[in-house]
C-alpha positions as CSV (number, residue, x, y, z in Angstrom):
1,M,-7.6,0.4,-15.9
2,D,-10.7,2.4,-14.7
3,L,-14.3,1.1,-14.6
4,A,-15.4,2.7,-17.9
5,G,-12.4,0.9,-19.7
6,K,-13.3,-2.4,-18.0
7,K,-16.8,-2.2,-19.2
8,E,-15.4,-1.6,-23.0
9,L,-13.6,-5.0,-22.8
10,V,-16.6,-7.1,-21.5
11,T,-18.0,-9.0,-24.5
12,K,-21.7,-9.8,-24.0
13,T,-22.0,-12.0,-27.1
14,D,-19.6,-14.3,-29.3
15,S,-17.4,-15.0,-26.2
16,K,-16.2,-18.4,-24.8
17,L,-16.4,-16.9,-21.3
18,S,-19.7,-16.1,-19.4
19,L,-20.4,-12.6,-18.5
20,S,-19.7,-13.4,-14.9
21,A,-16.3,-15.0,-15.6
22,Q,-15.3,-11.9,-17.6
23,C,-16.4,-9.5,-14.8
24,K,-14.3,-11.7,-12.4
25,L,-11.2,-11.7,-14.4
26,L,-11.5,-7.9,-14.9
27,D,-12.0,-7.7,-11.0
28,F,-15.2,-5.7,-10.9
29,N,-18.8,-6.4,-9.9
30,R,-21.1,-7.7,-12.6
31,T,-24.0,-5.3,-11.5
32,S,-21.6,-2.5,-12.9
33,M,-22.5,-3.7,-16.2
34,Y,-26.2,-2.9,-15.8
35,Y,-26.1,0.3,-13.8
36,K,-26.9,3.3,-15.5
37,E,-27.2,6.8,-14.0
38,R,-30.1,9.0,-15.0
39,E,-29.0,10.5,-18.5
40,A,-28.4,14.1,-18.3
41,N,-29.4,16.5,-21.3
42,D,-27.1,19.1,-22.9
43,L,-28.4,21.8,-20.7
44,E,-28.0,20.1,-17.5
45,I,-24.5,19.1,-18.5
46,K,-23.5,22.7,-19.3
47,I,-24.9,24.1,-16.1
48,K,-23.2,21.3,-14.1
49,H,-19.8,22.4,-15.8
50,D,-20.6,26.0,-14.7
51,I,-21.3,24.7,-11.3
52,D,-18.1,22.9,-11.0
53,Y,-16.1,26.0,-12.1
54,M,-17.9,28.4,-9.8
55,H,-17.2,26.0,-6.9
56,T,-13.5,25.7,-7.8
57,E,-13.3,29.5,-8.2
58,H,-15.5,30.3,-5.0
59,P,-15.5,27.1,-2.7
60,A,-17.4,28.9,-0.1
61,W,-20.5,29.7,-2.3
62,G,-23.5,27.6,-1.4
63,T,-26.7,27.0,-3.3
64,R,-28.1,30.6,-2.9
65,R,-25.2,32.2,-4.6
66,I,-24.6,29.7,-7.2
67,A,-28.1,29.7,-8.2
68,A,-28.3,33.5,-8.2
69,T,-25.2,33.6,-10.6
70,L,-26.7,31.0,-13.0
71,I,-30.2,32.9,-13.2
72,A,-28.1,36.0,-14.0
73,K,-26.5,34.2,-16.9
74,G,-30.0,33.4,-18.1
75,Y,-30.4,29.7,-17.0
76,P,-33.9,28.6,-16.1
77,I,-32.9,27.3,-12.8
78,G,-33.9,27.6,-8.9
79,R,-32.1,26.9,-5.9
80,K,-33.6,23.3,-5.3
81,L,-32.3,22.2,-8.6
82,V,-28.9,23.5,-8.1
83,R,-28.9,21.7,-4.5
84,R,-29.9,18.5,-6.4
85,Y,-27.2,18.9,-9.0
86,M,-24.6,19.8,-6.3
87,Q,-25.5,16.7,-4.7
88,E,-25.2,14.5,-7.7
89,M,-21.8,16.0,-8.3
90,R,-20.7,15.5,-4.7
91,I,-20.0,19.4,-4.5
92,Y,-20.8,21.4,-1.2
93,A,-19.7,24.6,0.0
94,I,-16.7,24.3,2.1
95,Y,-17.5,26.1,5.4
96,P,-19.2,24.7,8.5
97,K,-22.6,23.6,7.6
98,P,-24.8,20.4,7.1
99,N,-22.9,18.3,4.7
100,L,-24.7,17.7,1.4
101,S,-22.6,14.6,0.7
102,M,-24.7,12.6,3.1
103,P,-23.9,9.1,4.0
104,N,-26.4,6.1,3.8
105,K,-28.2,6.2,7.0
106,Q,-28.2,2.3,7.3
107,N,-24.3,2.4,7.3
108,K,-22.0,3.3,10.1
109,T,-19.7,6.3,10.2
110,Y,-16.5,6.3,11.9
111,P,-14.6,9.1,14.0
112,Y,-12.1,11.5,12.7
113,L,-8.6,10.2,13.8
114,L,-6.2,13.0,12.5
115,R,-7.1,15.8,15.1
116,K,-3.8,16.8,16.9
117,L,-2.2,13.6,15.3
118,P,1.6,14.2,14.3
119,I,1.8,13.1,10.6
120,T,5.6,12.4,10.3
121,T,6.1,9.7,7.6
122,P,4.8,8.5,4.2
123,N,2.2,5.9,4.2
124,Q,1.0,7.1,7.8
125,V,-2.2,8.4,6.6
126,W,-3.9,8.5,3.1
127,S,-6.7,10.5,2.2
128,I,-9.3,9.6,-0.6
129,D,-12.0,11.5,-2.0
130,I,-14.1,11.9,-5.4
131,T,-14.5,14.9,-7.8
132,Y,-16.7,15.8,-10.8
133,I,-14.6,16.3,-14.0
134,P,-16.4,18.2,-16.9
135,M,-15.6,16.8,-20.3
136,G,-17.0,18.2,-23.6
137,R,-20.8,17.4,-23.6
138,S,-20.4,14.7,-20.8
139,F,-18.6,14.3,-17.5
140,M,-16.7,11.7,-15.4
141,Y,-15.9,11.2,-11.7
142,L,-12.2,11.0,-10.5
143,T,-11.3,9.0,-7.3
144,V,-8.0,10.2,-5.9
145,I,-6.0,9.0,-3.0
146,I,-3.2,11.2,-1.8
147,D,-0.4,10.5,0.9
148,W,-1.1,13.1,3.5
149,Y,2.6,13.6,4.5
150,S,4.5,14.0,1.1
151,R,1.2,14.9,-0.9
152,Y,2.2,12.1,-3.4
153,I,-0.7,10.7,-5.4
154,V,-0.7,7.1,-4.7
155,G,-4.0,6.2,-6.6
156,Y,-6.4,7.4,-8.9
157,E,-9.4,6.1,-10.9
158,L,-12.0,7.4,-13.5
159,S,-15.4,6.2,-13.7
160,D,-18.7,7.2,-15.5
161,T,-20.6,6.6,-12.4
162,L,-20.5,7.1,-8.5
163,Q,-20.8,3.4,-7.8
164,V,-18.6,2.1,-4.8
165,E,-16.6,-0.2,-7.4
166,S,-14.3,2.5,-8.6
167,V,-13.4,3.5,-5.1
168,I,-12.7,-0.2,-4.3
169,T,-10.4,-0.6,-7.5
170,C,-8.5,2.6,-6.4
171,V,-7.8,1.5,-3.1
172,R,-7.0,-2.0,-4.2
173,K,-4.5,-0.7,-6.8
174,A,-2.9,1.8,-4.3
175,I,-2.0,-0.9,-1.8
176,K,-0.7,-3.2,-4.4
177,C,1.7,-0.6,-5.6
178,Y,2.5,1.1,-2.2
179,G,1.7,-1.0,0.6
180,K,-0.8,-0.4,3.3
181,P,-1.1,3.1,5.4
182,K,-2.0,3.0,8.9
183,I,-5.2,5.3,8.4
184,I,-7.2,6.5,5.2
185,N,-9.3,9.4,5.9
186,S,-12.6,10.3,3.8
187,D,-15.8,12.3,4.0
188,Q,-18.9,10.6,5.1
189,G,-20.1,10.1,1.5
190,S,-22.2,6.8,0.9
191,Q,-19.2,5.2,-1.0
192,F,-17.1,5.5,2.1
193,T,-19.7,4.4,4.6
194,S,-20.5,1.5,2.4
195,H,-20.0,-2.1,3.7
196,E,-17.6,-2.8,0.6
197,Y,-15.3,-0.2,1.4
198,T,-15.2,-0.2,5.2
199,S,-14.8,-4.2,5.0
200,L,-11.8,-3.9,2.5
201,L,-9.9,-1.4,5.0
202,K,-10.7,-3.6,7.9
203,E,-9.4,-6.8,6.0
204,N,-6.2,-5.0,5.5
205,D,-6.0,-3.7,9.0
206,I,-6.3,-0.1,7.9
207,L,-8.0,2.4,10.4
208,I,-10.9,4.1,9.2
209,S,-11.2,8.0,9.8
210,M,-13.9,10.1,8.6
211,D,-14.3,14.0,8.6
212,G,-16.7,15.4,10.8
213,K,-20.1,16.3,9.3
214,G,-19.9,19.5,7.5
215,R,-16.0,20.0,8.3
216,W,-14.3,20.5,5.0
217,A,-11.2,21.4,6.5
218,D,-10.8,17.7,7.7
219,N,-9.8,16.5,4.2
220,V,-8.5,19.9,3.0
221,I,-5.3,18.1,1.4
222,V,-7.5,16.5,-1.2
223,E,-9.5,19.7,-1.8
224,R,-6.4,21.8,-2.6
225,F,-5.2,18.9,-5.0
226,F,-8.4,18.9,-7.1
227,R,-8.4,22.8,-7.3
228,T,-4.7,22.4,-8.7
229,L,-6.0,19.6,-11.1
230,K,-8.8,21.8,-12.6
231,Y,-7.0,25.1,-12.7
232,D,-3.7,23.6,-14.1
233,D,-5.1,21.0,-16.6
234,I,-8.8,20.2,-16.8
235,Y,-10.0,23.9,-17.6
236,I,-7.0,24.6,-19.9
237,Y,-7.2,21.6,-22.1
238,H,-11.3,20.8,-22.2
239,Y,-11.1,17.3,-23.0
240,V,-13.8,15.9,-25.0
241,T,-13.7,12.2,-25.1
242,P,-12.8,9.6,-22.2
243,K,-9.8,8.6,-24.1
244,E,-8.4,12.1,-24.1
245,L,-9.4,12.7,-20.4
246,R,-7.6,9.4,-19.4
247,A,-4.5,10.3,-21.2
248,G,-4.7,13.9,-19.9
249,I,-5.2,12.8,-16.1
250,N,-2.2,10.3,-16.4
251,R,0.0,12.9,-17.9
252,F,-1.0,15.4,-15.1
253,M,-0.5,12.9,-12.3
254,K,3.0,12.0,-13.4
255,L,4.0,15.8,-13.6
256,Y,2.4,16.3,-10.4
257,N,4.0,13.9,-8.5
258,K,7.5,14.5,-9.9
259,E,7.6,18.2,-10.9
260,H,5.1,20.2,-8.7
261,P,6.9,21.7,-5.8
262,H,5.1,22.5,-2.6
263,Q,5.7,25.3,-0.2
264,A,4.8,23.2,2.7
265,H,7.7,21.0,1.6
266,N,10.2,23.8,1.3
267,Y,9.5,23.5,-2.4
268,Q,10.3,19.8,-2.5
269,T,8.2,17.6,-5.0
270,P,5.9,14.9,-3.7
271,Y,8.1,12.3,-5.3
272,E,11.3,13.7,-3.3
273,V,9.4,13.6,0.0
274,Y,7.5,10.2,-0.4
275,Y,10.8,8.3,-1.5
276,G,12.9,10.1,1.1
277,F,15.4,11.9,-0.9
278,K,14.7,15.0,1.2
279,K,13.1,15.5,4.5
280,V,10.3,17.7,5.2
281,A,11.6,20.6,7.6
C-alpha cells in the first residue's frame, strides 16, 4: 500500500488506538500525517503537466527551451518559474550540466560504483528513482526500483508528496519480496542522501552508489523505463483519481515485467531474465 493509501486508513478520532500506534502498525512516520506540500492551483498543475510531457518528448531541453515553448502556448511564465517547477517535479535536462535535483548540503553523498563494473546477475545492482505522474487536475510521485541486469521492476510506490517515507517503504518492500541486492544506485536527490535512506541500506549491508552530479547517463536504465511508462500508459489513459492511477500502475507493472520484450535481452522479458528462464547473451 502506498503512503497516500496508508493516510486514508488512519483514524484521528473514534479509534481505540492512538495516532502513533496506528502509524506504527501501518509502518510509516507519524509526521507524514501532518506534512502538506504547497497547494498547486489549476494553472500551475496544467503547466506542470505540459512540462512533464515536454521533458519526456525532449529530455535534453532545459529551462530556456521549455519556458520559450510554454510562452508560445500563451502561458504567463518565465524561465525562473519554470526552473522552480522543474525542481519541485524532480525534472532536469539529461545532458551534462549542474544537476537541478540538489542534495541536502548537510548530507553525505557517495561515489558512483557502476563505472566499468560487469553486471552479470539479477540482484547485483538495483536502481531507484522518482518521477512526476500527471493525474487529471492533480499529480502524484512514483518511486521505482529496477533490477539493472534484467530490467525487472522489483518495487514501486505512489505518494502525494516527495517525502523520504515513500522511498523507505519502497526499498523495504523490495527487499522483503526479492532479497537484498549488492548495490543500489540513485541520483543525489535529498531523498537518497537522507539519513533515513542511507541508514536503511547500511543496515542491510547494501552498498550505496550515486550518480555523478549532472550525469544523467549514470542512471539511464530508470530514465528509459519512465519514458516507456508515460508513453505506453500515463499519456494514453489520463487517470483522474488516485484510485484509477494505482490500478493503472499496478496493471502496467505486471505487463511490463512479464510481456515487455527488450532488445538488449534478445527480446526476452524482464521476468524471463530475472528468474533465469533464459540467459542474457
